[in-house]
Structure formats: structure tokens, C-alpha cells
C-alpha positions, -999 to +999 in steps of 0.1 A: +811+081+226+802+105+254+778+134+251+806+160+252+824+142+223+792+141+203+785+178+208+821+186+200+820+165+168+787+181+158+802+215+164+833+208+143+811+194+115+790+225+116+820+247+116+834+228+086+801+232+067+799+269+075+835+274+064+830+255+031+799+276+024+816+310+031+849+302+016+838+283-015+801+280-022+791+316-014+818+333-035+809+309-064+772+316-064+775+353-059+793+356-093+779+326-111+787+327-148+806+360-148+841+369-160+864+388-136+857+420-156+820+415-154+820+408-117+841+439-109+829+462-137+804+491-132+767+488-140+739+513-140+724+518-105+756+508-087+755+541-067+719+537-055+728+516-025+758+533-009+764+509+020+753+475+007+763+444+025+746+419+002+756+417-035+758+394-064+766+396-101+756+368-124+757+363-161+748+341-190+756+339-227+726+340-251+728+330-287+708+359-299+713+397-305+704+421-277+673+432-296+659+397-293+667+395-256+653+429-245+616+421-250+618+393-224+635+416-199+612+446-203+581+425-196+594+411-163+571+413-133+541+398-115+510+405-136+532+410-166+556+383-181+566+367-149+602+359-140+608+327-160+619+309-129+603+282-107+567+292-112+551+264-091+574+272-062+567+309-064+529+303-065+531+281-034+538+314-016+509+331-032+529+352-056+506+347-086+533+343-112+524+333-147+556+329-168+551+340-204+564+319-233+558+347-258+565+383-262+536+403-248+532+435-268+512+452-240+542+450-217+570+462-240+574+497-225+586+509-191+591+544-178+611+556-148+589+553-118+568+524-131+562+496-106+575+460-112+559+438-086+573+405-072+538+395-061+502+406-064+488+437-046+480+429-010+503+398-008+529+417+013+555+409-014+583+434-022+581+455-053+606+476-073+603+507-094+621+515-126+650+538-117+668+537-150+659+523-184+680+523-216+659+503-241+679+475-256+708+479-232+699+480-195+671+481-169+676+491-133+649+483-107+651+498-073+634+497-039+620+531-027+647+557-021+666+555-053+658+591-061+680+603-032+706+575-034+693+559-002+677+528-016+679+495+004+681+474-028+688+477-065+685+451-092+701+457-126+698+438-159+724+447-186+729+435-221+763+434-237+763+423-273+796+406-280+789+395-316+758+403-339+742+371-327+757+367-292+747+386-261+759+386-225+731+391-200+745+404-167+723+407-136+735+425-104+717+428-071+728+450-042+710+453-008+714+468+026+705+450+058+690+471+086+700+448+115+725+421+123+697+395+124+686+406+089+721+403+076+724+368+089+691+358+074+701+374+041+734+355+039+722+321+051+687+319+036+678+347+012+711+346-008+710+309-016+673+310-026+679+341-047+707+323-065+686+293-074+657+315-086+679+339-105+699+312-122+667+296-134+655+331-146+687+336-166+683+302-182+647+310-189+655+342-207+681+324-227+658+296-237+631+320-248+653+344-267+671+317-285+639+299-294+624+331-307+655+338-328+655+303-342+618+306-351+624+339-368+654+325-388+633+295-399+605+318-409+628+338-431+641+307-448+606+297-458 
């Protein structure tokens, strides 16, 4: 096979992979676990990023009431309860994450304006601030600028209790790229990594909330 044929074959293979990702894989991971209504429905903070070009809405069913899930959400953050994701991987990048396996009473309250860090101070890691908080129902974290509706990124966690012991946790992220290069990097690198980390986080919240509920139920039986 000549060089031109090899290059052409590689080009066609690359085009096929890119097409598969954009037409099948990317739409799937951007709305992993959601229903059509959840993916399209409004959530607090939607209007903070008016011209977003990166977005995802993901969800998971948790066998516990919303009040048992909320304590795990409100303590999210570096230096707080962590993110219940791939801790070792995060710490390879110096993020100093310590995922809690218990509810931390000292981190059970957030006010508008409070900082929620993704990494330790001085690590050049992004951080969010609390833009909206409705205890037991929703928490909206935003990059600077949310006060004027010009934030470059917003991250919302919403709890929808479907039965007394079943809750849907819905997480939405919206972001705005400043340049074409940044947009390409976001779509090809950041989005897949974010999906892997966020899915693990959702499962981590579910595991902890269901375990806490099971322990409480067993304690009442005794």
C-alpha cells in the first residue's frame, strides 16, 4: 500500500471516529442518566451563562429521601467533603482532595458568595462561588460574574423527590469558551474527562446516601 493510500485510510478512519463521537458518544454522555424532560427542563442558574457553548445534564436515581442526599451535596468542595470521584487521579494533579465517607457537621451550611474550591489555594485550580442555595432542593455554583449574568460557567445540583424514599439527583453544567481553540479543547478533552469524573461523583453520592439511610433504618429497628 502506497503512502498516499495509508494517509487516506488514516484520514477516513479518523473521520469515522470523530463522526461516531460527535453523533453518538457525545450526545449520550452529555445527558447521561436523564429523561427527556430532565434534559430539557429548567434548573436554577440556567440564565447565568447567556451564550454557553458547552453544556451537560446528568442524573441518577438514589434510594433515599432528599433530606438524606442533601448533606452530601452541601459539603462538596476541596478542603471540605471532596467530590466523591476518582480521588487518586485528582491528587495526581495536586488538587488535595479527601473524599468524606461521613457527613461532616462543620460543612453543613453554605451562604450565597461562599467559595467552593476544586483545588487548594495556590494550586491554580478553578473555584466556584455559591450563587443560589435552596436547602434540601438545589445548589448552584458559579464562576465569577454570576451577579451580572455574565458568568463563564455554572454548575447546578438539584434534588427531585419522586417518592418518600426515592430521589433524582440532577446535575447541570454550562460553560462559555472564549476562543475557538478553547472550544475545541473543551469538546475533545475537557468534556469526556468531566463526564467520567461527574458520573463517578453521582454514583459516589448515591452510595453514601443509600448507605446512610440503610444504617439509620437498621438503627431504628434495633
